[in-house]
N, CA, C and O atoms as a CHARMM CRD file, in Angstrom:
* protein
*
  312
    1    1 UNK  N     -4.63700  13.15400-210.28100 PROA 1      0.00000
    2    1 UNK  CA    -3.76900  13.40600-209.16200 PROA 1      0.00000
    3    1 UNK  C     -4.54600  14.21200-208.13000 PROA 1      0.00000
    4    1 UNK  O     -5.41400  15.01700-208.47000 PROA 1      0.00000
    5    2 UNK  N     -4.21900  13.98300-206.87700 PROA 2      0.00000
    6    2 UNK  CA    -4.86100  14.67400-205.77100 PROA 2      0.00000
    7    2 UNK  C     -3.78800  15.43200-205.00600 PROA 2      0.00000
    8    2 UNK  O     -2.92900  14.82700-204.36500 PROA 2      0.00000
    9    3 UNK  N     -3.83700  16.75500-205.07500 PROA 3      0.00000
   10    3 UNK  CA    -2.83800  17.56200-204.38300 PROA 3      0.00000
   11    3 UNK  C     -3.34200  17.97600-203.01000 PROA 3      0.00000
   12    3 UNK  O     -4.52700  18.26000-202.82900 PROA 3      0.00000
   13    4 UNK  N     -2.43100  18.00900-202.04400 PROA 4      0.00000
   14    4 UNK  CA    -2.78600  18.41800-200.69400 PROA 4      0.00000
   15    4 UNK  C     -1.56400  18.96700-199.98400 PROA 4      0.00000
   16    4 UNK  O     -0.42900  18.63900-200.33200 PROA 4      0.00000
   17    5 UNK  N     -1.80200  19.79900-198.99300 PROA 5      0.00000
   18    5 UNK  CA    -0.71900  20.26900-198.13100 PROA 5      0.00000
   19    5 UNK  C     -0.65800  19.35400-196.91900 PROA 5      0.00000
   20    5 UNK  O     -1.68400  19.06300-196.30400 PROA 5      0.00000
   21    6 UNK  N      0.51800  18.90900-196.58200 PROA 6      0.00000
   22    6 UNK  CA     0.67300  17.96500-195.47600 PROA 6      0.00000
   23    6 UNK  C      1.10400  18.71100-194.22300 PROA 6      0.00000
   24    6 UNK  O      2.17300  19.31900-194.17900 PROA 6      0.00000
   25    7 UNK  N      0.24200  18.65300-193.19700 PROA 7      0.00000
   26    7 UNK  CA     0.56500  19.22700-191.89600 PROA 7      0.00000
   27    7 UNK  C      1.01800  18.13100-190.94200 PROA 7      0.00000
   28    7 UNK  O      1.78000  18.39100-190.01100 PROA 7      0.00000
   29    8 UNK  N      0.55700  16.91800-191.16500 PROA 8      0.00000
   30    8 UNK  CA     0.92900  15.76700-190.34600 PROA 8      0.00000
   31    8 UNK  C      0.39100  14.51300-190.99700 PROA 8      0.00000
   32    8 UNK  O     -0.58800  14.56800-191.74100 PROA 8      0.00000
   33    9 UNK  N      1.01500  13.39200-190.72700 PROA 9      0.00000
   34    9 UNK  CA     0.58700  12.15000-191.37600 PROA 9      0.00000
   35    9 UNK  C     -0.16300  11.21000-190.43900 PROA 9      0.00000
   36    9 UNK  O     -0.63600  10.16000-190.87400 PROA 9      0.00000
   37   10 UNK  N     -0.27900  11.56300-189.17400 PROA 10     0.00000
   38   10 UNK  CA    -0.98800  10.70400-188.22500 PROA 10     0.00000
   39   10 UNK  C     -2.44000  10.53200-188.65200 PROA 10     0.00000
   40   10 UNK  O     -3.13500  11.50900-188.93400 PROA 10     0.00000
   41   11 UNK  N     -2.88100   9.30600-188.69600 PROA 11     0.00000
   42   11 UNK  CA    -4.26800   9.00400-189.01900 PROA 11     0.00000
   43   11 UNK  C     -4.56200   8.79700-190.48900 PROA 11     0.00000
   44   11 UNK  O     -5.65900   8.35900-190.83600 PROA 11     0.00000
   45   12 UNK  N     -3.62200   9.09800-191.36000 PROA 12     0.00000
   46   12 UNK  CA    -3.88200   8.98900-192.79600 PROA 12     0.00000
   47   12 UNK  C     -4.14200   7.54600-193.22300 PROA 12     0.00000
   48   12 UNK  O     -5.06700   7.28200-193.99100 PROA 12     0.00000
   49   13 UNK  N     -3.34600   6.63000-192.73700 PROA 13     0.00000
   50   13 UNK  CA    -3.53600   5.22200-193.08400 PROA 13     0.00000
   51   13 UNK  C     -4.83400   4.67100-192.52200 PROA 13     0.00000
   52   13 UNK  O     -5.54400   3.92300-193.19500 PROA 13     0.00000
   53   14 UNK  N     -5.14200   5.04300-191.28200 PROA 14     0.00000
   54   14 UNK  CA    -6.40200   4.60200-190.68100 PROA 14     0.00000
   55   14 UNK  C     -7.59200   5.14000-191.46600 PROA 14     0.00000
   56   14 UNK  O     -8.55200   4.41000-191.71600 PROA 14     0.00000
   57   15 UNK  N     -7.53500   6.40900-191.85600 PROA 15     0.00000
   58   15 UNK  CA    -8.62100   7.01100-192.63000 PROA 15     0.00000
   59   15 UNK  C     -8.76700   6.31000-193.97600 PROA 15     0.00000
   60   15 UNK  O     -9.88100   6.03800-194.42400 PROA 15     0.00000
   61   16 UNK  N     -7.63400   6.02000-194.61900 PROA 16     0.00000
   62   16 UNK  CA    -7.67200   5.34200-195.91600 PROA 16     0.00000
   63   16 UNK  C     -8.32700   3.97700-195.78500 PROA 16     0.00000
   64   16 UNK  O     -9.26600   3.65800-196.51400 PROA 16     0.00000
   65   17 UNK  N     -7.82500   3.17000-194.85000 PROA 17     0.00000
   66   17 UNK  CA    -8.32600   1.80300-194.69600 PROA 17     0.00000
   67   17 UNK  C     -9.78900   1.76000-194.26700 PROA 17     0.00000
   68   17 UNK  O    -10.56300   0.95000-194.77600 PROA 17     0.00000
   69   18 UNK  N    -10.16600   2.62300-193.33900 PROA 18     0.00000
   70   18 UNK  CA   -11.55600   2.64300-192.87200 PROA 18     0.00000
   71   18 UNK  C    -12.50500   3.08100-193.98200 PROA 18     0.00000
   72   18 UNK  O    -13.58700   2.51300-194.13400 PROA 18     0.00000
   73   19 UNK  N    -12.11000   4.07800-194.75200 PROA 19     0.00000
   74   19 UNK  CA   -12.95800   4.56200-195.84500 PROA 19     0.00000
   75   19 UNK  C    -13.09400   3.51000-196.92700 PROA 19     0.00000
   76   19 UNK  O    -14.19600   3.25300-197.41200 PROA 19     0.00000
   77   20 UNK  N    -11.97900   2.90000-197.30900 PROA 20     0.00000
   78   20 UNK  CA   -12.02100   1.84900-198.32700 PROA 20     0.00000
   79   20 UNK  C    -12.93100   0.70500-197.88800 PROA 20     0.00000
   80   20 UNK  O    -13.78900   0.25900-198.65000 PROA 20     0.00000
   81   21 UNK  N    -12.74100   0.23600-196.66800 PROA 21     0.00000
   82   21 UNK  CA   -13.51700  -0.88300-196.14500 PROA 21     0.00000
   83   21 UNK  C    -15.00200  -0.55000-196.07100 PROA 21     0.00000
   84   21 UNK  O    -15.84100  -1.36100-196.46100 PROA 21     0.00000
   85   22 UNK  N    -15.32900   0.63500-195.57400 PROA 22     0.00000
   86   22 UNK  CA   -16.73500   1.04500-195.46300 PROA 22     0.00000
   87   22 UNK  C    -17.39600   1.13100-196.83600 PROA 22     0.00000
   88   22 UNK  O    -18.53900   0.70700-197.00600 PROA 22     0.00000
   89   23 UNK  N    -16.68800   1.67000-197.80100 PROA 23     0.00000
   90   23 UNK  CA   -17.25100   1.79600-199.15100 PROA 23     0.00000
   91   23 UNK  C    -17.49900   0.43500-199.77700 PROA 23     0.00000
   92   23 UNK  O    -18.54700   0.21700-200.38400 PROA 23     0.00000
   93   24 UNK  N    -16.55800  -0.47600-199.63800 PROA 24     0.00000
   94   24 UNK  CA   -16.72700  -1.82000-200.18500 PROA 24     0.00000
   95   24 UNK  C    -17.87600  -2.53700-199.45400 PROA 24     0.00000
   96   24 UNK  O    -18.66100  -3.25400-200.07500 PROA 24     0.00000
   97   25 UNK  N    -17.96600  -2.33600-198.14100 PROA 25     0.00000
   98   25 UNK  CA   -18.99700  -2.99900-197.34600 PROA 25     0.00000
   99   25 UNK  C    -20.40700  -2.58400-197.76300 PROA 25     0.00000
  100   25 UNK  O    -21.34500  -3.37200-197.64600 PROA 25     0.00000
  101   26 UNK  N    -20.56100  -1.35500-198.24600 PROA 26     0.00000
  102   26 UNK  CA   -21.89600  -0.90200-198.66500 PROA 26     0.00000
  103   26 UNK  C    -22.13000  -1.12600-200.15700 PROA 26     0.00000
  104   26 UNK  O    -23.14100  -0.68100-200.70200 PROA 26     0.00000
  105   27 UNK  N    -21.19300  -1.81900-200.82400 PROA 27     0.00000
  106   27 UNK  CA   -21.41700  -2.22700-202.19300 PROA 27     0.00000
  107   27 UNK  C    -20.82500  -1.34800-203.27700 PROA 27     0.00000
  108   27 UNK  O    -21.14000  -1.52300-204.45500 PROA 27     0.00000
  109   28 UNK  N    -19.98700  -0.42100-202.90800 PROA 28     0.00000
  110   28 UNK  CA   -19.34700   0.40600-203.93300 PROA 28     0.00000
  111   28 UNK  C    -18.21400  -0.37100-204.59900 PROA 28     0.00000
  112   28 UNK  O    -17.65800  -1.30000-204.01300 PROA 28     0.00000
  113   29 UNK  N    -17.88400   0.01100-205.80500 PROA 29     0.00000
  114   29 UNK  CA   -16.81400  -0.68400-206.53000 PROA 29     0.00000
  115   29 UNK  C    -15.47000  -0.43500-205.85300 PROA 29     0.00000
  116   29 UNK  O    -15.30000   0.52900-205.10600 PROA 29     0.00000
  117   30 UNK  N    -14.52700  -1.32000-206.12900 PROA 30     0.00000
  118   30 UNK  CA   -13.18200  -1.15500-205.56800 PROA 30     0.00000
  119   30 UNK  C    -12.55200   0.14500-206.05000 PROA 30     0.00000
  120   30 UNK  O    -11.86700   0.81700-205.27900 PROA 30     0.00000
  121   31 UNK  N    -12.77100   0.51400-207.31100 PROA 31     0.00000
  122   31 UNK  CA   -12.20500   1.76200-207.84200 PROA 31     0.00000
  123   31 UNK  C    -12.77600   2.97700-207.11700 PROA 31     0.00000
  124   31 UNK  O    -12.03500   3.88900-206.75000 PROA 31     0.00000
  125   32 UNK  N    -14.08800   2.99000-206.91100 PROA 32     0.00000
  126   32 UNK  CA   -14.69200   4.12000-206.21400 PROA 32     0.00000
  127   32 UNK  C    -14.23800   4.15300-204.75600 PROA 32     0.00000
  128   32 UNK  O    -14.01100   5.22700-204.20000 PROA 32     0.00000
  129   33 UNK  N    -14.10500   2.98900-204.14300 PROA 33     0.00000
  130   33 UNK  CA   -13.63200   2.91300-202.76100 PROA 33     0.00000
  131   33 UNK  C    -12.20900   3.43900-202.64100 PROA 33     0.00000
  132   33 UNK  O    -11.88500   4.12800-201.67300 PROA 33     0.00000
  133   34 UNK  N    -11.35600   3.12400-203.61100 PROA 34     0.00000
  134   34 UNK  CA    -9.97800   3.63400-203.59300 PROA 34     0.00000
  135   34 UNK  C     -9.95000   5.15700-203.73100 PROA 34     0.00000
  136   34 UNK  O     -9.19800   5.83700-203.03400 PROA 34     0.00000
  137   35 UNK  N    -10.77000   5.67800-204.62800 PROA 35     0.00000
  138   35 UNK  CA   -10.83500   7.13900-204.79200 PROA 35     0.00000
  139   35 UNK  C    -11.32900   7.80900-203.50800 PROA 35     0.00000
  140   35 UNK  O    -10.75900   8.80400-203.06100 PROA 35     0.00000
  141   36 UNK  N    -12.37800   7.26300-202.92900 PROA 36     0.00000
  142   36 UNK  CA   -12.93000   7.82300-201.69300 PROA 36     0.00000
  143   36 UNK  C    -11.89400   7.78400-200.56700 PROA 36     0.00000
  144   36 UNK  O    -11.75300   8.74100-199.80700 PROA 36     0.00000
  145   37 UNK  N    -11.17900   6.67400-200.47400 PROA 37     0.00000
  146   37 UNK  CA   -10.15700   6.52200-199.43500 PROA 37     0.00000
  147   37 UNK  C     -9.02800   7.53400-199.62100 PROA 37     0.00000
  148   37 UNK  O     -8.54200   8.11400-198.65100 PROA 37     0.00000
  149   38 UNK  N     -8.61900   7.74000-200.85600 PROA 38     0.00000
  150   38 UNK  CA    -7.56300   8.72300-201.12700 PROA 38     0.00000
  151   38 UNK  C     -8.02800  10.13100-200.76400 PROA 38     0.00000
  152   38 UNK  O     -7.26500  10.91300-200.19700 PROA 38     0.00000
  153   39 UNK  N     -9.26000  10.44700-201.08500 PROA 39     0.00000
  154   39 UNK  CA    -9.80400  11.77100-200.76800 PROA 39     0.00000
  155   39 UNK  C     -9.85600  11.99100-199.26100 PROA 39     0.00000
  156   39 UNK  O     -9.45800  13.05100-198.77700 PROA 39     0.00000
  157   40 UNK  N    -10.33800  11.01300-198.52100 PROA 40     0.00000
  158   40 UNK  CA   -10.45000  11.17700-197.06700 PROA 40     0.00000
  159   40 UNK  C     -9.07900  11.24500-196.40600 PROA 40     0.00000
  160   40 UNK  O     -8.86500  12.07300-195.52100 PROA 40     0.00000
  161   41 UNK  N     -8.15700  10.40000-196.81400 PROA 41     0.00000
  162   41 UNK  CA    -6.82900  10.44000-196.19800 PROA 41     0.00000
  163   41 UNK  C     -6.07600  11.72100-196.58200 PROA 41     0.00000
  164   41 UNK  O     -5.29300  12.23800-195.78300 PROA 41     0.00000
  165   42 UNK  N     -6.30200  12.23000-197.78200 PROA 42     0.00000
  166   42 UNK  CA    -5.68100  13.50200-198.16700 PROA 42     0.00000
  167   42 UNK  C     -6.20400  14.64400-197.30900 PROA 42     0.00000
  168   42 UNK  O     -5.46400  15.57100-196.97900 PROA 42     0.00000
  169   43 UNK  N     -7.47400  14.57400-196.94900 PROA 43     0.00000
  170   43 UNK  CA    -8.03700  15.59900-196.07600 PROA 43     0.00000
  171   43 UNK  C     -7.44200  15.51500-194.67100 PROA 43     0.00000
  172   43 UNK  O     -7.17700  16.53900-194.04200 PROA 43     0.00000
  173   44 UNK  N     -7.23500  14.29500-194.18500 PROA 44     0.00000
  174   44 UNK  CA    -6.68600  14.09500-192.83900 PROA 44     0.00000
  175   44 UNK  C     -5.28400  14.68200-192.72400 PROA 44     0.00000
  176   44 UNK  O     -4.95800  15.28700-191.70200 PROA 44     0.00000
  177   45 UNK  N     -4.45000  14.51900-193.74400 PROA 45     0.00000
  178   45 UNK  CA    -3.07600  15.01700-193.63700 PROA 45     0.00000
  179   45 UNK  C     -2.99000  16.54000-193.70300 PROA 45     0.00000
  180   45 UNK  O     -1.91800  17.10200-193.48100 PROA 45     0.00000
  181   46 UNK  N     -4.08500  17.20800-193.99900 PROA 46     0.00000
  182   46 UNK  CA    -4.10900  18.67100-193.95900 PROA 46     0.00000
  183   46 UNK  C     -4.08400  19.20400-192.53400 PROA 46     0.00000
  184   46 UNK  O     -3.93900  20.40800-192.32300 PROA 46     0.00000
  185   47 UNK  N     -4.22300  18.32600-191.56600 PROA 47     0.00000
  186   47 UNK  CA    -4.31300  18.72100-190.15600 PROA 47     0.00000
  187   47 UNK  C     -3.28600  17.94700-189.33400 PROA 47     0.00000
  188   47 UNK  O     -2.84700  16.86600-189.72500 PROA 47     0.00000
  189   48 UNK  N     -2.91900  18.50700-188.21100 PROA 48     0.00000
  190   48 UNK  CA    -1.91300  17.87300-187.36100 PROA 48     0.00000
  191   48 UNK  C     -2.50000  16.69700-186.60000 PROA 48     0.00000
  192   48 UNK  O     -1.80900  15.70400-186.37000 PROA 48     0.00000
  193   49 UNK  N     -3.75000  16.79300-186.21100 PROA 49     0.00000
  194   49 UNK  CA    -4.36800  15.71800-185.43900 PROA 49     0.00000
  195   49 UNK  C     -5.02600  14.68700-186.36600 PROA 49     0.00000
  196   49 UNK  O     -5.01900  14.83900-187.58800 PROA 49     0.00000
  197   50 UNK  N     -5.58800  13.65100-185.76800 PROA 50     0.00000
  198   50 UNK  CA    -6.12600  12.54100-186.55600 PROA 50     0.00000
  199   50 UNK  C     -7.62200  12.64200-186.83700 PROA 50     0.00000
  200   50 UNK  O     -8.15000  11.82200-187.58900 PROA 50     0.00000
  201   51 UNK  N     -8.31800  13.61100-186.26600 PROA 51     0.00000
  202   51 UNK  CA    -9.77100  13.67000-186.35900 PROA 51     0.00000
  203   51 UNK  C    -10.31500  14.83800-187.18500 PROA 51     0.00000
  204   51 UNK  O    -11.31900  14.69600-187.88300 PROA 51     0.00000
  205   52 UNK  N     -9.65600  15.97400-187.10300 PROA 52     0.00000
  206   52 UNK  CA   -10.19700  17.20000-187.69600 PROA 52     0.00000
  207   52 UNK  C    -10.47600  17.07200-189.18100 PROA 52     0.00000
  208   52 UNK  O    -11.48500  17.58800-189.66100 PROA 52     0.00000
  209   53 UNK  N     -9.61900  16.40400-189.91400 PROA 53     0.00000
  210   53 UNK  CA    -9.76600  16.32900-191.35900 PROA 53     0.00000
  211   53 UNK  C    -10.68300  15.24800-191.87500 PROA 53     0.00000
  212   53 UNK  O    -10.91900  15.16700-193.08000 PROA 53     0.00000
  213   54 UNK  N    -11.21200  14.40600-190.98700 PROA 54     0.00000
  214   54 UNK  CA   -12.09800  13.33200-191.44000 PROA 54     0.00000
  215   54 UNK  C    -13.34300  13.91500-192.09600 PROA 54     0.00000
  216   54 UNK  O    -13.95200  14.84700-191.57400 PROA 54     0.00000
  217   55 UNK  N    -13.71000  13.36400-193.23200 PROA 55     0.00000
  218   55 UNK  CA   -14.84300  13.87100-194.00000 PROA 55     0.00000
  219   55 UNK  C    -16.07600  12.99900-193.80100 PROA 55     0.00000
  220   55 UNK  O    -15.97400  11.79600-193.55600 PROA 55     0.00000
  221   56 UNK  N    -17.22800  13.62100-193.90800 PROA 56     0.00000
  222   56 UNK  CA   -18.48400  12.86000-193.89500 PROA 56     0.00000
  223   56 UNK  C    -18.62700  12.15500-195.24400 PROA 56     0.00000
  224   56 UNK  O    -17.97400  12.52400-196.22000 PROA 56     0.00000
  225   57 UNK  N    -19.47600  11.15200-195.28700 PROA 57     0.00000
  226   57 UNK  CA   -19.71300  10.45800-196.55100 PROA 57     0.00000
  227   57 UNK  C    -20.27400  11.41600-197.59100 PROA 57     0.00000
  228   57 UNK  O    -19.94700  11.31300-198.77300 PROA 57     0.00000
  229   58 UNK  N    -21.10500  12.33300-197.16100 PROA 58     0.00000
  230   58 UNK  CA   -21.66800  13.32700-198.08200 PROA 58     0.00000
  231   58 UNK  C    -20.55700  14.17800-198.69300 PROA 58     0.00000
  232   58 UNK  O    -20.57800  14.44600-199.89400 PROA 58     0.00000
  233   59 UNK  N    -19.59600  14.60100-197.88800 PROA 59     0.00000
  234   59 UNK  CA   -18.49300  15.41800-198.39700 PROA 59     0.00000
  235   59 UNK  C    -17.57300  14.59600-199.29100 PROA 59     0.00000
  236   59 UNK  O    -17.09100  15.09100-200.31000 PROA 59     0.00000
  237   60 UNK  N    -17.32700  13.35300-198.91800 PROA 60     0.00000
  238   60 UNK  CA   -16.51400  12.47900-199.76800 PROA 60     0.00000
  239   60 UNK  C    -17.17700  12.32800-201.13100 PROA 60     0.00000
  240   60 UNK  O    -16.51500  12.43300-202.16400 PROA 60     0.00000
  241   61 UNK  N    -18.48100  12.08300-201.13300 PROA 61     0.00000
  242   61 UNK  CA   -19.20700  11.92600-202.40000 PROA 61     0.00000
  243   61 UNK  C    -19.15600  13.20200-203.23200 PROA 61     0.00000
  244   61 UNK  O    -19.03100  13.14000-204.45500 PROA 61     0.00000
  245   62 UNK  N    -19.25200  14.35000-202.58300 PROA 62     0.00000
  246   62 UNK  CA   -19.16100  15.62000-203.31200 PROA 62     0.00000
  247   62 UNK  C    -17.79500  15.74900-203.97400 PROA 62     0.00000
  248   62 UNK  O    -17.69300  16.12100-205.14300 PROA 62     0.00000
  249   63 UNK  N    -16.75000  15.43700-203.21600 PROA 63     0.00000
  250   63 UNK  CA   -15.39900  15.54000-203.75700 PROA 63     0.00000
  251   63 UNK  C    -15.12700  14.47500-204.81600 PROA 63     0.00000
  252   63 UNK  O    -14.36600  14.70900-205.75500 PROA 63     0.00000
  253   64 UNK  N    -15.74400  13.31400-204.66600 PROA 64     0.00000
  254   64 UNK  CA   -15.62100  12.28600-205.70700 PROA 64     0.00000
  255   64 UNK  C    -16.14500  12.81500-207.03100 PROA 64     0.00000
  256   64 UNK  O    -15.53800  12.60300-208.08000 PROA 64     0.00000
  257   65 UNK  N    -17.26400  13.49700-206.97400 PROA 65     0.00000
  258   65 UNK  CA   -17.83900  14.06600-208.18500 PROA 65     0.00000
  259   65 UNK  C    -16.92900  15.08000-208.84500 PROA 65     0.00000
  260   65 UNK  O    -16.89500  15.18600-210.07100 PROA 65     0.00000
  261   66 UNK  N    -16.19100  15.82500-208.03900 PROA 66     0.00000
  262   66 UNK  CA   -15.28800  16.85300-208.55800 PROA 66     0.00000
  263   66 UNK  C    -13.99100  16.27600-209.11300 PROA 66     0.00000
  264   66 UNK  O    -13.39900  16.85900-210.02100 PROA 66     0.00000
  265   67 UNK  N    -13.54100  15.14400-208.58300 PROA 67     0.00000
  266   67 UNK  CA   -12.20800  14.64100-208.92100 PROA 67     0.00000
  267   67 UNK  C    -12.19000  13.34900-209.71500 PROA 67     0.00000
  268   67 UNK  O    -11.11900  12.89500-210.11700 PROA 67     0.00000
  269   68 UNK  N    -13.34500  12.74400-209.95100 PROA 68     0.00000
  270   68 UNK  CA   -13.36900  11.42000-210.57800 PROA 68     0.00000
  271   68 UNK  C    -12.59300  11.38000-211.89000 PROA 68     0.00000
  272   68 UNK  O    -11.89600  10.40400-212.16700 PROA 68     0.00000
  273   69 UNK  N    -12.70600  12.41600-212.68800 PROA 69     0.00000
  274   69 UNK  CA   -12.03700  12.42700-213.99300 PROA 69     0.00000
  275   69 UNK  C    -10.52200  12.54300-213.85700 PROA 69     0.00000
  276   69 UNK  O     -9.78900  12.09300-214.73900 PROA 69     0.00000
  277   70 UNK  N    -10.04400  13.13500-212.77300 PROA 70     0.00000
  278   70 UNK  CA    -8.60300  13.35600-212.62800 PROA 70     0.00000
  279   70 UNK  C     -7.94200  12.41700-211.62100 PROA 70     0.00000
  280   70 UNK  O     -6.71500  12.33500-211.56600 PROA 70     0.00000
  281   71 UNK  N     -8.73400  11.71600-210.83300 PROA 71     0.00000
  282   71 UNK  CA    -8.18600  10.81400-209.81700 PROA 71     0.00000
  283   71 UNK  C     -8.19900   9.39500-210.38200 PROA 71     0.00000
  284   71 UNK  O     -9.14000   8.62900-210.17700 PROA 71     0.00000
  285   72 UNK  N     -7.13500   9.07500-211.09200 PROA 72     0.00000
  286   72 UNK  CA    -7.02900   7.82300-211.83300 PROA 72     0.00000
  287   72 UNK  C     -6.66800   6.65200-210.92400 PROA 72     0.00000
  288   72 UNK  O     -5.79500   6.76600-210.06400 PROA 72     0.00000
  289   73 UNK  N     -7.34000   5.54100-211.12200 PROA 73     0.00000
  290   73 UNK  CA    -6.97600   4.29300-210.47500 PROA 73     0.00000
  291   73 UNK  C     -6.27900   3.45300-211.53400 PROA 73     0.00000
  292   73 UNK  O     -6.87600   3.10900-212.55400 PROA 73     0.00000
  293   74 UNK  N     -5.02800   3.12700-211.29100 PROA 74     0.00000
  294   74 UNK  CA    -4.25200   2.34600-212.25700 PROA 74     0.00000
  295   74 UNK  C     -4.37500   0.86200-211.94600 PROA 74     0.00000
  296   74 UNK  O     -4.38000   0.45300-210.78500 PROA 74     0.00000
  297   75 UNK  N     -4.47100   0.08400-212.97400 PROA 75     0.00000
  298   75 UNK  CA    -4.57200  -1.37200-212.83500 PROA 75     0.00000
  299   75 UNK  C     -3.34400  -2.02800-213.44700 PROA 75     0.00000
  300   75 UNK  O     -2.79500  -1.53400-214.43200 PROA 75     0.00000
  301   76 UNK  N     -2.92400  -3.11100-212.87700 PROA 76     0.00000
  302   76 UNK  CA    -1.83500  -3.85600-213.46800 PROA 76     0.00000
  303   76 UNK  C     -2.07400  -5.34100-213.21000 PROA 76     0.00000
  304   76 UNK  O     -2.85400  -5.71700-212.33500 PROA 76     0.00000
  305   77 UNK  N     -1.40300  -6.16000-213.97300 PROA 77     0.00000
  306   77 UNK  CA    -1.51500  -7.60000-213.76200 PROA 77     0.00000
  307   77 UNK  C     -0.12000  -8.15000-213.49800 PROA 77     0.00000
  308   77 UNK  O      0.88400  -7.51500-213.82200 PROA 77     0.00000
  309   78 UNK  N     -0.07300  -9.29700-212.92700 PROA 78     0.00000
  310   78 UNK  CA     1.22700  -9.88800-212.59200 PROA 78     0.00000
  311   78 UNK  C      1.56800 -11.05700-213.45500 PROA 78     0.00000
  312   78 UNK  O      2.63100 -11.65600-213.29100 PROA 78     0.00000
């Protein structure tokens, strides 16, 4: 689970989608891309505006290392 304080939700979806897409485009797995996207969008909602909370790839990777064990990606089939 990823806990965060929400100051505003503007930009969270854009941050999620852009991070996921960028990670997949450079060859990262879908699971890692989902984790990275969740981390970046969680950072964005800590701020009222859409730019302040955006993380660099280096910071996303650092946080991925800290949260990988607790940030579960669930799979299901239909």
